[in-house]
N, C-alpha and C positions, 0 to 999 in steps of 0.2 A: 504438865504444862510448865511448871517451875524449872524442870530439867532442860526443856527446850530453850527457855530464856537464858538460862545459865550458859548453855553451850553457845548460843548466839553471841553473848557478851564476850566469852572467852575467845571465840574465833575472830572477833573484831579488835581484840586487844593489841596495842602497840607493843611489840616485843622489845623495843628500844626505849621505852618510857623512862626507865631509870637512867640509862646512858644519856638520853637527851636532857633530862633534868640536871645531871651533873655538868653537861656541856653548857647549858644555859647559866648555871651557877658560875662556872668558870668564866664565861663571857662577861657576866656582871662584875665579878671580882677583877678581871683584867681591865675592864673599862674604868672601874674605880681607881685601880692602881695607876692607870694612864692619866687619869684626871688629877690625882694628887701629886704625881711625880713631876717635879720641875728640877732638872739637872743643874740649873744655875743657882738654886737656893738650898737652904738646909733641908735635910731629908725629913719628911713627915713621919712621925712616930708610927703611923698606921701601916707604912710601907712594908715593914718586916712581917707583920701579921698577915697582910694580904698576900705577900710572896709565899709565906709558909702554907697558907690555905690553898693557893693556886698549885703549888708543888704537890701537895697531897692529892688534890683532885686530878692532876695530870697523871699521876701514877695509877689511880683508880680507873680513870677513863681508858688509859692504855690497856689495862688488864681486863676491861669489860668487853665481852664479845659484841660486835655490831651485827644486826640482823636486817637493817633497812638501809637504803641509800642515804636517807637523811641522817641516820645514826652514824654511818661510816664517814660521811662528809664532815660532820661535827667532830668526830674523833680525830680525823686527819688534821683539821684546823687546829685543834688543841695541841696535837703532837708537833705540828709545825711551829706553833708559838713557843712551845717548851724548848725547842732546839736541843732535843736529846741527842747525845752521841750514841751512835748505834754501830760501833765497830764490829760487834759480834753478829749483827743482823737479826737480833731478836725482835726488834720493833718492826722491821721490814717483814719478817715472817708473820707476825701478828696481823699486820695490815693485809698481807696476801691471803691469809686464812679468812679474815673478815670479808674481803672482796669475793672470795669463792663462796662463802656462806650467803652473801647478799645476792650473788648471781644465780644461785641455786633456787632461790625463792620465787 
């Protein structure tokens, strides 16, 4: 009986849970950065730390495969915000592979 419950739990698992957690964290950091940034005044000392944390998350999110529509939408939103230059097409390829993976599910 324990095996049946374990299988049921696994089959209902959100395969994008880690990706969505990173996207949520990025959203929160981005909102905080937006809140404390006032271009007409002196820079808040937290801005640099928030920027660094966002940048690190953006790289991780981009490299993490998306398996659901929700995960892919969050990933796309973060990539748009990051305004990555993609002259080589690597990010476009990553997003195409994600879209194919999502569509196949």
